[in-house]
Biopython code that builds the backbone (N, CA, C, O; Angstrom):
import numpy as np
from Bio.PDB.StructureBuilder import StructureBuilder

atoms = [
    (1, "MET", "N", (-5.474, 143.301, -107.710)),
    (1, "MET", "CA", (-4.585, 142.533, -108.671)),
    (1, "MET", "C", (-4.740, 140.960, -108.514)),
    (1, "MET", "O", (-4.923, 140.471, -107.399)),
    (2, "ALA", "N", (-4.663, 140.197, -109.640)),
    (2, "ALA", "CA", (-4.939, 138.896, -109.367)),
    (2, "ALA", "C", (-3.643, 138.320, -108.994)),
    (2, "ALA", "O", (-2.552, 138.801, -109.300)),
    (3, "LYS", "N", (-3.854, 137.191, -108.269)),
    (3, "LYS", "CA", (-2.720, 136.362, -107.777)),
    (3, "LYS", "C", (-1.956, 135.578, -108.855)),
    (3, "LYS", "O", (-2.637, 134.879, -109.606)),
    (4, "THR", "N", (-0.794, 135.605, -109.003)),
    (4, "THR", "CA", (-0.151, 134.576, -109.800)),
    (4, "THR", "C", (-0.304, 133.160, -109.603)),
    (4, "THR", "O", (-0.107, 132.714, -108.472)),
    (5, "ASN", "N", (-0.626, 132.396, -110.536)),
    (5, "ASN", "CA", (-0.827, 130.878, -110.445)),
    (5, "ASN", "C", (0.491, 130.083, -110.510)),
    (5, "ASN", "O", (0.869, 129.510, -111.533)),
    (6, "PHE", "N", (1.197, 130.090, -109.285)),
    (6, "PHE", "CA", (2.519, 129.416, -109.434)),
    (6, "PHE", "C", (2.332, 127.915, -109.870)),
    (6, "PHE", "O", (3.093, 127.422, -110.703)),
    (7, "GLN", "N", (1.352, 127.226, -109.320)),
    (7, "GLN", "CA", (1.105, 125.961, -109.701)),
    (7, "GLN", "C", (1.036, 125.698, -111.061)),
    (7, "GLN", "O", (1.523, 124.619, -111.399)),
    (8, "TYR", "N", (0.543, 126.420, -111.962)),
    (8, "TYR", "CA", (0.251, 126.309, -113.359)),
    (8, "TYR", "C", (1.512, 126.539, -113.798)),
    (8, "TYR", "O", (1.956, 125.655, -114.529)),
    (9, "GLU", "N", (2.365, 127.646, -113.529)),
    (9, "GLU", "CA", (3.700, 127.738, -113.999)),
    (9, "GLU", "C", (4.592, 126.429, -113.932)),
    (9, "GLU", "O", (5.093, 125.827, -114.882)),
    (10, "LYS", "N", (4.668, 126.139, -112.596)),
    (10, "LYS", "CA", (5.296, 125.030, -112.449)),
    (10, "LYS", "C", (5.077, 123.812, -113.075)),
    (10, "LYS", "O", (6.020, 123.139, -113.490)),
    (11, "ARG", "N", (3.573, 123.364, -113.212)),
    (11, "ARG", "CA", (3.225, 122.354, -114.042)),
    (11, "ARG", "C", (3.856, 122.465, -115.614)),
    (11, "ARG", "O", (4.334, 121.550, -116.286)),
    (12, "GLN", "N", (3.690, 123.953, -115.985)),
    (12, "GLN", "CA", (4.045, 123.824, -117.447)),
    (12, "GLN", "C", (5.707, 123.644, -117.496)),
    (12, "GLN", "O", (6.269, 123.217, -118.504)),
    (13, "LYS", "N", (6.266, 123.940, -116.545)),
    (13, "LYS", "CA", (7.698, 123.857, -116.502)),
    (13, "LYS", "C", (8.126, 122.409, -116.557)),
    (13, "LYS", "O", (8.977, 121.968, -117.330)),
    (14, "GLU", "N", (7.347, 121.609, -115.522)),
    (14, "GLU", "CA", (7.684, 120.161, -115.577)),
    (14, "GLU", "C", (7.114, 119.473, -116.850)),
    (14, "GLU", "O", (7.785, 118.502, -117.201)),
    (15, "LEU", "N", (6.155, 119.720, -117.533)),
    (15, "LEU", "CA", (5.777, 119.385, -118.713)),
    (15, "LEU", "C", (6.794, 119.563, -119.875)),
    (15, "LEU", "O", (7.005, 118.685, -120.712)),
    (16, "GLU", "N", (7.306, 120.579, -119.857)),
    (16, "GLU", "CA", (8.474, 121.027, -120.715)),
    (16, "GLU", "C", (9.651, 120.070, -120.537)),
    (16, "GLU", "O", (10.129, 119.486, -121.509)),
    (17, "LYS", "N", (10.085, 119.920, -119.386)),
    (17, "LYS", "CA", (11.252, 118.998, -119.093)),
    (17, "LYS", "C", (11.006, 117.584, -119.360)),
    (17, "LYS", "O", (11.925, 116.832, -119.687)),
    (18, "LYS", "N", (9.693, 117.163, -119.221)),
    (18, "LYS", "CA", (9.410, 115.914, -119.399)),
    (18, "LYS", "C", (9.480, 115.607, -121.088)),
    (18, "LYS", "O", (9.943, 114.609, -121.641)),
    (19, "LYS", "N", (8.852, 116.826, -121.711)),
    (19, "LYS", "CA", (9.090, 116.478, -123.196)),
    (19, "LYS", "C", (10.460, 116.660, -123.763)),
    (19, "LYS", "O", (10.800, 116.068, -124.787)),
    (20, "LYS", "N", (11.223, 117.442, -123.136)),
    (20, "LYS", "CA", (12.589, 117.563, -123.590)),
    (20, "LYS", "C", (13.374, 116.110, -123.490)),
    (20, "LYS", "O", (14.068, 115.567, -124.349)),
    (21, "ALA", "N", (13.003, 115.619, -122.038)),
    (21, "ALA", "CA", (13.851, 114.271, -121.776)),
    (21, "ALA", "C", (13.259, 113.126, -122.852)),
    (21, "ALA", "O", (14.095, 112.437, -123.436)),
    (22, "GLU", "N", (12.035, 112.940, -123.087)),
    (22, "GLU", "CA", (11.332, 112.130, -124.019)),
    (22, "GLU", "C", (12.039, 112.107, -125.461)),
    (22, "GLU", "O", (12.310, 111.090, -126.101)),
    (23, "GLU", "N", (12.296, 113.514, -125.863)),
    (23, "GLU", "CA", (12.670, 113.723, -127.241)),
    (23, "GLU", "C", (14.125, 113.451, -127.183)),
    (23, "GLU", "O", (14.633, 112.916, -128.169)),
    (24, "LYS", "N", (14.925, 113.770, -126.077)),
    (24, "LYS", "CA", (16.463, 113.291, -126.052)),
    (24, "LYS", "C", (16.564, 111.865, -126.124)),
    (24, "LYS", "O", (17.434, 111.377, -126.846)),
    (25, "ALA", "N", (15.565, 110.919, -125.280)),
    (25, "ALA", "CA", (15.686, 109.648, -125.140)),
    (25, "ALA", "C", (15.423, 108.997, -126.539)),
    (25, "ALA", "O", (15.982, 107.982, -126.954)),
    (26, "ARG", "N", (14.445, 109.769, -127.228)),
    (26, "ARG", "CA", (14.196, 109.111, -128.716)),
    (26, "ARG", "C", (15.244, 109.305, -129.634)),
    (26, "ARG", "O", (15.560, 108.402, -130.409)),
    (27, "ARG", "N", (15.903, 110.567, -129.621)),
    (27, "ARG", "CA", (17.075, 110.530, -130.442)),
    (27, "ARG", "C", (18.373, 109.789, -130.109)),
    (27, "ARG", "O", (19.257, 109.501, -130.916)),
    (28, "LYS", "N", (18.355, 109.527, -128.813)),
    (28, "LYS", "CA", (19.524, 108.522, -128.350)),
    (28, "LYS", "C", (19.138, 107.199, -128.957)),
    (28, "LYS", "O", (19.946, 106.576, -129.645)),
    (29, "LEU", "N", (18.016, 106.791, -128.736)),
    (29, "LEU", "CA", (17.482, 105.540, -129.261)),
    (29, "LEU", "C", (17.632, 105.541, -130.644)),
    (29, "LEU", "O", (18.006, 104.480, -131.145)),
    (30, "GLU", "N", (17.421, 106.505, -131.387)),
    (30, "GLU", "CA", (17.477, 106.466, -133.060)),
    (30, "GLU", "C", (19.121, 106.443, -133.379)),
    (30, "GLU", "O", (19.503, 105.781, -134.343)),
    (31, "ALA", "N", (19.908, 107.036, -132.713)),
    (31, "ALA", "CA", (21.257, 107.076, -132.877)),
    (31, "ALA", "C", (21.779, 105.797, -132.677)),
    (31, "ALA", "O", (22.585, 105.352, -133.493)),
    (32, "LYS", "N", (21.393, 105.064, -131.588)),
    (32, "LYS", "CA", (21.847, 103.656, -131.339)),
    (32, "LYS", "C", (21.342, 102.708, -132.436)),
    (32, "LYS", "O", (22.198, 101.971, -132.924)),
    (33, "ASN", "N", (20.340, 102.629, -132.806)),
    (33, "ASN", "CA", (19.672, 101.856, -133.980)),
    (33, "ASN", "C", (20.270, 102.365, -135.213)),
    (33, "ASN", "O", (20.464, 101.488, -136.055)),
    (34, "ASN", "N", (20.590, 103.473, -135.520)),
    (34, "ASN", "CA", (21.034, 103.937, -136.900)),
    (34, "ASN", "C", (22.403, 104.350, -136.654)),
    (34, "ASN", "O", (22.614, 105.174, -135.764)),
    (35, "PRO", "N", (23.429, 103.838, -137.391)),
    (35, "PRO", "CA", (24.811, 104.452, -137.276)),
    (35, "PRO", "C", (24.921, 105.696, -137.785)),
    (35, "PRO", "O", (25.769, 106.426, -137.271)),
    (36, "LYS", "N", (24.230, 106.136, -138.723)),
    (36, "LYS", "CA", (24.395, 107.529, -139.115)),
    (36, "LYS", "C", (23.536, 108.500, -138.202)),
    (36, "LYS", "O", (22.545, 108.074, -137.608)),
    (37, "PRO", "N", (23.897, 109.651, -138.123)),
    (37, "PRO", "CA", (23.314, 110.662, -137.395)),
    (37, "PRO", "C", (21.995, 111.028, -137.952)),
    (37, "PRO", "O", (21.959, 111.019, -139.182)),
    (38, "ALA", "N", (20.873, 111.357, -137.326)),
    (38, "ALA", "CA", (19.657, 111.566, -137.871)),
    (38, "ALA", "C", (19.542, 113.015, -138.639)),
    (38, "ALA", "O", (18.743, 113.245, -139.547)),
    (39, "ASP", "N", (20.346, 113.803, -138.184)),
    (39, "ASP", "CA", (20.431, 115.114, -139.074)),
    (39, "ASP", "C", (21.337, 115.262, -140.305)),
    (39, "ASP", "O", (21.435, 116.245, -141.039)),
    (40, "GLY", "N", (22.038, 113.980, -140.388)),
    (40, "GLY", "CA", (22.892, 113.857, -141.798)),
    (40, "GLY", "C", (23.786, 114.889, -141.924)),
    (40, "GLY", "O", (23.906, 115.382, -143.046)),
    (41, "SER", "N", (24.505, 115.368, -140.925)),
    (41, "SER", "CA", (25.549, 116.101, -140.876)),
    (41, "SER", "C", (26.785, 115.445, -141.273)),
    (41, "SER", "O", (27.540, 116.086, -142.004)),
    (42, "GLU", "N", (27.128, 114.232, -140.899)),
    (42, "GLU", "CA", (28.165, 113.298, -141.109)),
    (42, "GLU", "C", (27.704, 112.360, -142.147)),
    (42, "GLU", "O", (26.518, 112.064, -142.289)),
    (43, "GLY", "N", (28.906, 111.780, -143.051)),
    (43, "GLY", "CA", (28.549, 110.811, -143.879)),
    (43, "GLY", "C", (28.089, 111.396, -145.195)),
    (43, "GLY", "O", (27.636, 110.655, -146.067)),
    (44, "ASP", "N", (28.191, 112.702, -145.366)),
    (44, "ASP", "CA", (27.699, 113.228, -146.683)),
    (44, "ASP", "C", (29.046, 113.518, -147.453)),
    (44, "ASP", "O", (28.975, 114.294, -148.406)),
    (45, "GLU", "N", (30.217, 112.988, -147.139)),
    (45, "GLU", "CA", (31.589, 113.424, -147.705)),
    (45, "GLU", "C", (31.382, 113.010, -149.318)),
    (45, "GLU", "O", (31.844, 113.873, -150.064)),
    (46, "PRO", "N", (30.903, 112.096, -149.867)),
    (46, "PRO", "CA", (30.628, 111.702, -151.261)),
    (46, "PRO", "C", (30.053, 113.005, -151.826)),
    (46, "PRO", "O", (30.530, 113.544, -152.824)),
    (47, "GLU", "N", (29.125, 113.431, -151.222)),
    (47, "GLU", "CA", (28.161, 114.434, -151.925)),
    (47, "GLU", "C", (28.964, 115.709, -151.842)),
    (47, "GLU", "O", (28.702, 116.488, -152.758)),
    (48, "ALA", "N", (29.854, 116.116, -151.000)),
    (48, "ALA", "CA", (30.499, 117.279, -150.747)),
    (48, "ALA", "C", (31.728, 117.010, -151.894)),
    (48, "ALA", "O", (32.200, 118.007, -152.440)),
    (49, "ASP", "N", (32.114, 116.007, -152.166)),
    (49, "ASP", "CA", (33.242, 115.830, -153.282)),
    (49, "ASP", "C", (32.616, 116.184, -154.609)),
    (49, "ASP", "O", (33.256, 116.822, -155.444)),
    (50, "ASP", "N", (31.285, 115.753, -154.836)),
    (50, "ASP", "CA", (30.553, 115.806, -156.178)),
    (50, "ASP", "C", (30.491, 117.358, -156.201)),
    (50, "ASP", "O", (30.657, 117.811, -157.333)),
    (51, "ALA", "N", (30.323, 118.139, -155.380)),
    (51, "ALA", "CA", (30.185, 119.557, -155.206)),
    (51, "ALA", "C", (31.323, 120.302, -155.734)),
    (51, "ALA", "O", (31.271, 121.306, -156.444)),
    (52, "ASP", "N", (32.566, 119.568, -155.217)),
    (52, "ASP", "CA", (33.698, 120.179, -155.555)),
    (52, "ASP", "C", (34.111, 120.123, -157.142)),
    (52, "ASP", "O", (34.631, 121.033, -157.788)),
    (53, "ASP", "N", (33.728, 118.771, -157.617)),
    (53, "ASP", "CA", (34.006, 118.636, -159.117)),
    (53, "ASP", "C", (33.132, 119.477, -159.988)),
    (53, "ASP", "O", (33.381, 119.745, -161.163)),
    (54, "ALA", "N", (32.193, 119.832, -159.383)),
    (54, "ALA", "CA", (31.291, 120.635, -160.257)),
    (54, "ALA", "C", (31.680, 122.154, -160.447)),
    (54, "ALA", "O", (31.261, 122.921, -161.314)),
    (55, "ASP", "N", (32.552, 122.398, -159.465)),
    (55, "ASP", "CA", (33.394, 123.736, -159.431)),
    (55, "ASP", "C", (34.465, 123.834, -160.488)),
    (55, "ASP", "O", (34.821, 124.816, -161.139)),
    (56, "ASP", "N", (34.949, 122.437, -160.513)),
    (56, "ASP", "CA", (36.301, 122.291, -161.554)),
    (56, "ASP", "C", (35.612, 122.028, -162.806)),
    (56, "ASP", "O", (36.402, 122.066, -163.749)),
    (57, "ALA", "N", (34.656, 121.825, -163.076)),
    (57, "ALA", "CA", (33.984, 121.702, -164.350)),
    (57, "ALA", "C", (33.758, 122.936, -165.273)),
    (57, "ALA", "O", (33.446, 122.763, -166.451)),
    (58, "ASP", "N", (33.905, 124.120, -164.772)),
    (58, "ASP", "CA", (33.939, 125.267, -165.356)),
    (58, "ASP", "C", (35.240, 126.035, -165.478)),
    (58, "ASP", "O", (35.311, 127.035, -164.764)),
    (59, "PRO", "N", (36.213, 125.776, -166.197)),
    (59, "PRO", "CA", (37.545, 126.372, -166.200)),
    (59, "PRO", "C", (37.532, 127.842, -166.340)),
    (59, "PRO", "O", (38.315, 128.570, -165.731)),
    (60, "ALA", "N", (36.597, 128.272, -167.180)),
    (60, "ALA", "CA", (36.478, 129.844, -167.516)),
    (60, "ALA", "C", (36.142, 130.664, -166.329)),
    (60, "ALA", "O", (36.464, 131.850, -166.250)),
    (61, "ALA", "N", (35.460, 129.999, -165.361)),
    (61, "ALA", "CA", (35.142, 130.929, -164.303)),
    (61, "ALA", "C", (36.256, 131.105, -163.365)),
    (61, "ALA", "O", (36.302, 132.034, -162.559)),
    (62, "GLU", "N", (37.199, 130.152, -163.490)),
    (62, "GLU", "CA", (38.347, 130.549, -162.425)),
    (62, "GLU", "C", (39.396, 131.540, -162.798)),
    (62, "GLU", "O", (40.197, 132.071, -162.030)),
    (63, "GLY", "N", (39.246, 131.768, -164.475)),
    (63, "GLY", "CA", (40.296, 132.813, -164.814)),
    (63, "GLY", "C", (39.602, 134.150, -164.725)),
    (63, "GLY", "O", (40.361, 135.109, -164.865)),
    (64, "ASP", "N", (38.375, 134.419, -164.530)),
    (64, "ASP", "CA", (37.619, 135.538, -164.738)),
    (64, "ASP", "C", (38.185, 136.816, -163.679)),
    (64, "ASP", "O", (38.546, 137.965, -163.935)),
    (65, "ALA", "N", (38.105, 136.211, -162.650)),
    (65, "ALA", "CA", (38.451, 137.254, -161.356)),
    (65, "ALA", "C", (39.439, 136.507, -160.342)),
    (65, "ALA", "O", (39.080, 135.554, -159.650)),
    (66, "PRO", "N", (40.525, 136.968, -160.337)),
    (66, "PRO", "CA", (41.646, 136.364, -159.455)),
    (66, "PRO", "C", (41.083, 136.572, -158.004)),
    (66, "PRO", "O", (40.410, 137.528, -157.620)),
    (67, "VAL", "N", (41.483, 135.509, -157.292)),
    (67, "VAL", "CA", (40.987, 135.372, -155.834)),
    (67, "VAL", "C", (42.151, 135.829, -154.840)),
    (67, "VAL", "O", (43.206, 135.205, -154.727)),
    (68, "GLN", "N", (41.835, 136.998, -154.131)),
    (68, "GLN", "CA", (43.023, 137.390, -153.187)),
    (68, "GLN", "C", (42.752, 136.835, -151.932)),
    (68, "GLN", "O", (41.636, 136.645, -151.450)),
    (69, "PRO", "N", (43.881, 136.579, -151.415)),
    (69, "PRO", "CA", (43.977, 136.002, -150.133)),
    (69, "PRO", "C", (43.459, 137.171, -149.029)),
    (69, "PRO", "O", (43.542, 138.393, -149.157)),
    (70, "GLN", "N", (42.943, 136.459, -147.994)),
    (70, "GLN", "CA", (42.638, 137.562, -147.015)),
    (70, "GLN", "C", (43.517, 137.470, -145.587)),
    (70, "GLN", "O", (43.356, 138.315, -144.707)),
]
sb = StructureBuilder()
sb.init_structure("model")
sb.init_model(0)
sb.init_chain("A")
sb.init_seg("    ")
for serial, (resi, resn, name, xyz) in enumerate(atoms, 1):
    if name == "N":
        sb.init_residue(resn, " ", resi, " ")
    sb.init_atom(name, np.array(xyz, "f"), 0.0, 1.0, " ", f" {name:<3s}", serial, name[0])
structure = sb.get_structure()
C-alpha cells in the first residue's frame, strides 16, 4: 500500500489558511473603506418599507382569509 503524503496535505492546509486570512483581510479593508457592509444586509431599510407599502396596496387580499395567531 502507498504511503500517505503528509507533506502535501500539510501544504494544502497551509495554503487554505493563507487564502482565508487574505480573504478576511480584504473584507476588513473593504468594510473600513465603505461604511456600508459588502453583503448589503444592513442599510436596506427603505427598501423593506417599500415592500410593506406594496402589501398595503391590495386591501382585498386582507379580507379574503383571516390570519390566525400561532
